[in-house]
Structures are given as structure tokens and as C-alpha cells.
C-alpha positions as CSV (number, residue, x, y, z in Angstrom):
1,M,28.8,99.2,120.9
2,K,29.7,98.7,117.3
3,E,26.4,100.0,116.0
4,S,26.5,103.0,118.3
5,F,30.0,103.9,117.0
6,L,28.9,103.5,113.4
7,N,25.8,105.5,113.9
8,H,27.4,108.4,115.7
9,T,30.3,108.6,113.3
10,M,28.1,108.4,110.2
11,N,25.8,111.0,111.6
12,F,28.7,113.3,112.4
13,I,30.2,112.9,108.9
14,T,26.9,113.3,107.0
15,N,26.0,116.4,109.1
16,N,29.4,118.0,108.4
17,Q,29.8,117.0,104.8
18,D,27.7,118.3,101.9
19,N,26.5,116.1,99.0
20,I,27.4,112.6,100.2
21,T,25.8,110.1,97.8
22,D,24.2,106.8,99.1
23,E,27.0,104.9,97.5
24,E,29.7,107.0,99.3
25,K,27.7,106.5,102.6
26,E,27.7,102.8,102.1
27,R,31.5,102.7,101.4
28,L,32.2,104.9,104.3
29,S,30.1,102.7,106.6
30,Y,31.9,99.6,105.4
31,G,35.3,101.2,106.0
32,L,34.3,102.5,109.5
33,E,33.1,99.0,110.4
34,G,36.4,97.5,109.3
35,I,38.4,100.1,111.3
36,Y,36.2,99.4,114.3
37,L,36.6,95.6,114.1
38,N,40.4,95.8,113.6
39,V,41.0,98.3,116.4
40,T,38.9,96.3,118.9
41,K,40.4,93.0,117.9
42,L,43.9,94.5,118.2
43,L,43.1,95.9,121.6
44,I,41.7,92.6,122.9
45,L,44.7,90.7,121.5
46,N,47.1,93.2,123.2
47,L,45.2,92.8,126.5
48,L,45.3,89.0,126.2
49,A,49.0,89.0,125.5
50,F,49.6,91.4,128.4
51,V,47.6,89.2,130.8
52,L,49.5,86.1,129.6
53,G,52.8,88.0,130.2
54,I,54.0,88.0,126.6
55,W,53.1,91.5,125.5
56,I,56.6,92.5,124.3
57,T,57.0,89.1,122.5
58,F,53.5,89.6,121.0
59,I,54.3,93.1,119.7
60,I,57.6,92.2,118.1
61,S,56.3,88.9,116.6
62,L,53.3,90.9,115.2
63,I,55.5,93.4,113.5
64,L,57.8,90.7,112.0
65,F,54.7,88.8,110.9
66,N,53.2,91.8,109.2
67,I,56.5,92.3,107.2
68,L,56.3,88.7,106.0
69,R,52.5,89.0,105.3
70,F,53.1,92.0,103.1
71,F,54.9,89.7,100.6
72,G,53.3,86.4,101.4
73,F,49.7,87.6,101.8
74,G,47.6,84.8,103.4
75,V,44.1,83.9,104.5
76,H,41.5,86.3,105.8
77,A,38.6,84.8,107.8
78,N,35.2,85.3,106.4
79,S,33.7,86.6,109.7
80,S,34.9,88.7,112.6
81,K,34.3,85.9,115.0
82,S,36.5,83.3,113.1
83,C,39.0,86.1,112.5
84,F,39.3,86.8,116.2
85,I,39.5,83.1,117.2
86,S,42.1,82.3,114.6
87,S,44.1,85.5,115.4
88,S,44.1,84.5,119.1
89,L,45.2,81.0,118.4
90,L,48.0,82.0,116.0
91,I,49.2,85.5,116.8
92,V,49.0,85.0,120.6
93,G,49.1,81.2,120.9
94,I,52.3,80.6,118.9
95,P,54.4,83.1,120.8
96,L,52.9,81.9,124.1
97,F,53.8,78.3,123.2
98,L,57.3,79.2,122.2
99,T,57.9,81.0,125.4
100,K,56.8,77.9,127.4
101,V,58.5,75.2,125.3
102,M,62.2,75.0,124.6
103,L,62.5,73.5,121.1
104,P,65.7,71.6,120.4
105,D,67.9,73.2,117.7
106,Y,67.3,70.3,115.2
107,I,63.5,70.9,115.4
108,V,64.0,74.6,114.9
109,V,66.1,73.9,111.8
110,I,63.5,71.5,110.5
111,L,60.7,74.0,111.0
112,C,62.7,76.7,109.2
113,L,63.5,74.4,106.3
114,C,59.8,73.3,106.0
115,S,58.7,77.0,106.1
116,I,61.1,78.0,103.3
117,V,59.8,75.2,101.2
118,L,56.2,76.0,101.9
119,F,56.9,79.7,101.1
120,I,58.4,78.6,97.8
121,I,55.3,76.4,97.0
122,Y,52.4,78.5,98.4
123,A,53.4,82.1,98.7
124,P,51.8,84.5,97.9
125,A,48.4,83.2,99.0
126,D,45.7,85.6,97.8
127,T,42.2,86.3,98.9
128,V,38.8,86.6,97.2
129,K,38.9,90.4,97.8
130,R,42.5,90.8,96.6
131,P,43.2,88.1,93.9
132,L,46.7,88.4,92.5
133,T,45.8,88.3,88.9
134,N,49.1,89.8,87.6
135,R,51.5,86.9,87.0
136,K,54.6,89.1,87.2
137,K,53.6,90.6,90.6
138,R,52.8,87.0,91.9
139,I,56.3,85.9,90.9
140,I,58.0,89.0,92.4
141,R,56.0,88.4,95.7
142,K,56.9,84.7,95.7
143,I,60.6,85.5,95.3
144,A,60.5,88.3,97.9
145,A,58.5,86.2,100.4
146,S,60.8,83.2,100.0
147,I,63.9,85.3,100.4
148,L,62.4,86.9,103.5
149,A,61.6,83.4,104.9
150,L,65.2,82.4,104.3
151,I,66.5,85.6,106.0
152,Y,64.2,85.0,109.0
153,S,65.4,81.4,109.2
154,L,69.1,82.4,109.2
155,I,68.3,84.8,112.0
156,I,66.4,82.2,113.9
157,I,69.3,79.6,113.5
158,L,72.2,82.1,114.0
159,I,70.9,84.6,116.6
160,T,69.3,82.6,119.3
161,N,68.3,85.6,121.5
162,L,66.0,86.7,118.6
163,R,64.7,83.2,117.8
164,L,61.4,83.5,119.7
165,Y,60.3,86.6,117.7
166,F,61.3,85.6,114.3
167,L,60.2,81.9,114.7
168,S,56.8,83.0,115.9
169,A,56.3,85.3,112.9
170,L,57.6,82.7,110.4
171,L,55.3,79.9,111.8
172,I,52.3,82.2,111.9
173,E,52.8,83.3,108.3
174,T,53.5,79.8,107.1
175,I,50.2,78.6,108.5
176,M,48.5,81.6,107.0
177,I,49.5,80.7,103.4
178,L,48.7,77.0,103.5
179,P,45.7,75.7,101.5
180,I,44.6,73.6,104.5
181,T,44.1,76.8,106.6
182,Y,42.0,78.3,103.8
183,K,39.9,75.0,103.9
184,L,39.6,75.0,107.7
185,L,38.3,78.7,107.6
186,G,36.0,77.9,104.7
187,V,37.4,80.4,102.2
188,P,38.6,79.8,98.6
189,Y,42.3,79.3,97.7
190,N,44.1,80.4,94.5
191,N,41.6,83.1,93.8
192,Y,43.6,84.6,90.9
193,K,42.6,81.5,88.9
194,K,38.9,82.3,89.2
195,V,39.0,85.8,87.9
């Protein structure tokens, strides 16, 4: 299916665009493959969340997670298969778990405090493809991510009817920035030090 999509799309573009170099074709093919994989993964995760009865929770948590991820960055799997598995476990699994288990308030507070500390220590967590080599930008992102983690934590603790969404997002992003997660997925950590 993927190959068919890529072939048809590439043929359409090259037939309707003059003077495309081989390098441009290669970049275009790479970009189209990324779009295809992301769209199909998102559709499958949406379907899974819908079947599990947590679709609204999934969507809201995903949006809140992506806001955190913008500042905190985090791990990217090195294959589509491991990306799909880890996304399913985290982005669907954590909201599902939190809809089924009522955590006591003191556990929620401990989770929030641990997340804030982990954000202060580990955010932003860069990737091989996007190493954060600029020290000033790393510091700004660290401060922004940590402040956002604090804001999320306050919302989680003070507004209990929003707890599920914000706690899901906070826990997902906390896991995504941890060095152990990078190690489990077999990808390098602190990539800015290697450039």
C-alpha cells in the first residue's frame, strides 16, 4: 500500500513538474513516505482509541502532549514499527490506564512533582536528526518546558475534572524525555554533545 501511494504520487508530481533533479526526487520521496507513515499511524491510533472507548480522552491528551513536546522534544523511534508500538503503549495506553484506575491524590501529587524534577533535569531531549546545538535555545526550551510542566501539574492538582487529560500528557512527555527511554528504543541521547 505504501509503495503504491509513493509510486503514484511521485509519478504524478514528476509528470506535472518540469526539471526535477534526482536529489529533489529523493527528498520528495522521503517527505511523502514520512507523511504516509504519520497519517496511517495517526488513523490507526485514532481507531484503536475509538474501539477502546477513549477517543475524546485520546484526542485531548494528544493535543496537550504535543504542546509539551514542542518545548521538551523527546525520543523518536528509529523504525516505523517501534514508533507504532511505543506510540500505542504510551499515547493510547496511558490515557486508557488512567480512565480505568483511580489514583489517590497523593500519588498524583508525587507523579507531578517527579515530572517537574525530570523536566528540569532532562528537557529538552534532542534527537539525532534535530540536535539542539545552540546552548541558549536549549536553556530557553528547558525553562519553557519546566514552566509548562509546573502549569500542567497545578491544573492536574487543582482542577480534578481536567486531571485525566493533563496527567496523561504530562506522563507521556516525561517518559519521552528520559534517557532510559532512548536506551530502550536503541537511539542515542544528548545528541547536541556529539555534533
